[in-house]
LUMDO-228961 format. One record per residue (C-alpha): residue number from 1; x, y, z. Coordinates in pm, 1 decimal. Example, Ala and Ser with C-alpha at 12.3 -4.5 7.8 and 13.67 -1.06 7.14 Angstrom:
REM LUMDO-228961
(1, (1230.0, -450.0, 780.0))
(2, (1367.0, -106.0, 714.0))
END
This chain:
REM LUMDO-228961
(1, (-231.4, -3857.8, 1045.3))
(2, (-153.7, -3609.0, 756.7))
(3, (-513.0, -3585.6, 693.7))
(4, (-593.0, -3453.7, 1032.8))
(5, (-307.9, -3250.7, 1029.7))
(6, (-412.0, -3107.0, 676.6))
(7, (-790.9, -3046.2, 815.9))
(8, (-698.9, -2860.1, 1134.7))
(9, (-477.2, -2680.3, 913.6))
(10, (-764.4, -2535.4, 706.7))
(11, (-986.7, -2560.4, 1017.2))
(12, (-783.4, -2316.1, 1162.5))
(13, (-743.3, -2105.0, 860.0))
(14, (-1117.0, -2016.2, 830.7))
(15, (-1136.6, -1973.9, 1195.9))
(16, (-859.1, -1715.3, 1129.2))
(17, (-1037.2, -1566.7, 861.8))
(18, (-1345.2, -1580.6, 1059.8))
(19, (-1215.0, -1368.6, 1338.3))
(20, (-1050.9, -1101.4, 1128.2))
(21, (-1325.9, -991.6, 1021.1))
(22, (-1551.9, -998.0, 1317.9))
(23, (-1242.6, -792.7, 1488.1))
(24, (-1282.1, -583.8, 1238.0))
(25, (-1685.8, -535.7, 1231.3))
(26, (-1681.7, -472.4, 1620.5))
(27, (-1412.9, -230.3, 1609.3))
(28, (-1582.5, -20.8, 1341.9))
(29, (-1903.7, -68.6, 1490.4))
(30, (-1795.4, 18.2, 1864.0))
(31, (-1590.1, 312.9, 1672.0))
(32, (-1903.5, 468.1, 1499.5))
(33, (-2154.1, 421.0, 1837.5))
(34, (-1900.7, 626.0, 2021.1))
(35, (-1669.8, 338.4, 2246.7))
(36, (-1408.7, 256.0, 2041.4))
(37, (-1253.8, -102.7, 2041.6))
(38, (-868.4, -21.2, 2153.8))
(39, (-604.4, -252.8, 1984.2))
(40, (-927.6, -363.1, 1738.4))
(41, (-738.8, -294.3, 1399.9))
(42, (-311.3, -428.9, 1550.1))
(43, (-566.8, -741.8, 1674.3))
(44, (-720.3, -784.7, 1269.9))
(45, (-394.4, -738.1, 1129.4))
(46, (-203.6, -1018.5, 1352.5))
(47, (-516.2, -1282.1, 1256.1))
(48, (-489.5, -1163.3, 884.1))
(49, (-149.4, -1209.3, 913.0))
(50, (-179.9, -1541.2, 1070.1))
(51, (-466.8, -1625.1, 802.6))
(52, (-190.8, -1528.2, 501.7))
(53, (68.5, -1784.1, 608.8))
(54, (-167.1, -2048.6, 670.9))
(55, (-319.6, -1970.2, 340.5))
(56, (-10.1, -2009.7, 134.1))
(57, (94.5, -2321.9, 299.0))
(58, (-258.4, -2427.3, 175.7))
(59, (-203.8, -2346.2, -136.6))
(60, (147.3, -2501.5, -216.1))
(61, (52.7, -2803.3, -31.0))
(62, (-232.9, -2855.0, -274.2))
(63, (-46.0, -2690.3, -565.3))
(64, (-243.9, -2373.7, -618.8))
(65, (41.7, -2145.4, -675.9))
(66, (22.3, -1925.5, -943.1))
(67, (295.5, -2054.4, -1215.9))
(68, (390.9, -1896.1, -1513.6))
(69, (469.0, -2270.7, -1742.5))
(70, (441.3, -2168.9, -2067.4))
(71, (849.6, -2291.3, -2150.4))
(72, (859.8, -2584.8, -1897.9))
(73, (547.0, -2773.9, -2041.9))
(74, (749.6, -2797.4, -2352.0))
(75, (1021.8, -2910.8, -2202.5))
(76, (1152.2, -3226.0, -2222.3))
(77, (1198.1, -3440.4, -1876.4))
(78, (1555.4, -3462.0, -1916.3))
(79, (1618.6, -3105.5, -1940.6))
(80, (1361.3, -3052.5, -1715.9))
(81, (1435.6, -3216.3, -1462.3))
(82, (1771.4, -2995.2, -1331.0))
(83, (1488.1, -2677.9, -1343.0))
(84, (1276.1, -2778.3, -1093.9))
(85, (1555.2, -2906.3, -897.7))
(86, (1685.9, -2545.1, -967.0))
(87, (1372.0, -2371.9, -845.0))
(88, (1323.3, -2612.0, -556.3))
(89, (1679.2, -2557.1, -399.8))
(90, (1568.0, -2181.2, -449.6))
(91, (1222.5, -2208.2, -260.4))
(92, (1417.4, -2416.9, 16.5))
(93, (1687.8, -2175.1, 37.0))
(94, (1422.5, -1884.0, 79.4))
(95, (1167.9, -2070.5, 311.9))
(96, (1504.7, -2155.1, 487.4))
(97, (1663.5, -1789.6, 568.8))
(98, (1291.8, -1675.7, 658.9))
(99, (1307.2, -1934.3, 904.3))
(100, (1645.5, -1904.6, 1030.7))
(101, (1654.4, -1564.6, 1079.1))
(102, (1274.7, -1503.0, 1106.3))
(103, (1295.7, -1740.9, 1475.5))
(104, (1496.7, -1523.5, 1628.7))
(105, (1362.5, -1217.3, 1508.4))
(106, (1031.7, -1299.2, 1666.7))
(107, (1187.4, -1376.7, 2048.9))
(108, (1398.6, -1078.5, 2060.4))
(109, (1030.1, -897.6, 1951.1))
(110, (868.1, -1085.4, 2235.7))
(111, (879.5, -779.2, 2495.8))
(112, (790.5, -521.4, 2236.0))
(113, (377.9, -470.1, 2253.2))
(114, (173.2, -468.8, 1985.7))
(115, (-39.8, -137.9, 1934.5))
(116, (-254.3, -18.9, 2284.3))
(117, (-324.4, -391.5, 2334.3))
(118, (-159.8, -655.4, 2592.1))
(119, (-12.1, -862.2, 2312.4))
(120, (334.3, -937.9, 2189.2))
(121, (427.8, -821.7, 1876.6))
(122, (639.8, -1118.1, 1847.4))
(123, (323.8, -1286.0, 1775.6))
(124, (342.8, -1102.9, 1442.8))
(125, (690.6, -1136.4, 1339.0))
(126, (632.9, -1512.9, 1457.2))
(127, (393.9, -1578.3, 1183.6))
(128, (653.8, -1591.5, 912.1))
(129, (905.6, -1829.8, 1013.8))
(130, (647.6, -2075.7, 1101.3))
(131, (474.9, -2008.0, 776.6))
(132, (835.6, -2106.3, 641.5))
(133, (856.4, -2374.2, 759.4))
(134, (532.6, -2518.5, 712.1))
(135, (588.2, -2459.0, 334.6))
(136, (938.3, -2642.3, 358.7))
(137, (718.6, -2897.9, 521.5))
(138, (450.3, -2934.1, 223.8))
(139, (698.4, -2884.0, -53.8))
(140, (918.1, -3227.0, 72.2))
(141, (565.6, -3377.6, 131.6))
(142, (423.2, -3299.6, -231.9))
(143, (828.9, -3411.5, -343.9))
(144, (754.1, -3790.7, -181.5))
(145, (405.1, -3783.5, -301.4))
(146, (422.1, -3645.8, -647.3))
(147, (785.6, -3677.6, -768.3))
(148, (1021.0, -3459.8, -890.3))
(149, (845.5, -3419.2, -1278.6))
(150, (486.3, -3311.6, -1087.4))
(151, (581.1, -3183.7, -785.1))
(152, (450.2, -2811.4, -884.7))
(153, (149.2, -2955.1, -1105.0))
(154, (-204.1, -2863.4, -904.2))
(155, (-338.8, -3133.1, -755.2))
(156, (-681.3, -3151.7, -1007.4))
(157, (-467.8, -3284.0, -1316.5))
(158, (-460.4, -3654.6, -1115.9))
(159, (-868.2, -3590.9, -1123.1))
(160, (-864.7, -3531.4, -1497.0))
END
C-alpha cells in the first residue's frame, strides 16, 4: 500500500512542477504577444507551493534532508538516543502546530479570492497544514521502518 502512496505522491509532485512551468511559460508568452493571461502568476505560485510541500515530504521520507551531523556521528548510542528523541519531539511539535493552526486558517481564507482568478486563497493556505500532516506521517513511517537510531540517516546508507 505504501508503495502506491509514495509513487502517487512523486508523480503528483512532477505533474505540479510541470504545470507550474507550463503556466509560467503560457503567462509570459501571452504577455509578450499582447494578450496577458490573467491570474497566471497566481496560479503558478499556487502550483509551486504545493510542489514544494510535496517535495519536502518526499525528501523527508527518503532521508535526504539537510543534516549537520558532525557531533551526532561521534556520539555513542547511549547519548544519541535522547538527542534523537528530543529532535523528533521538536519536529512533531512544530509540524503539529502547523497542522493545528493551519487548517482553521485555510478554512477561514476559503472565501478570499486568489488574485484575479476564481480560485480560493484557501488552496494556498491549505498546503502548509497538509504538508505538515504528510511529514508527520513520513516521520512515523521512518521511525517504524528504520528504528530510532537510524531515523534521520539517508536511505542510501542501507544500499552501501
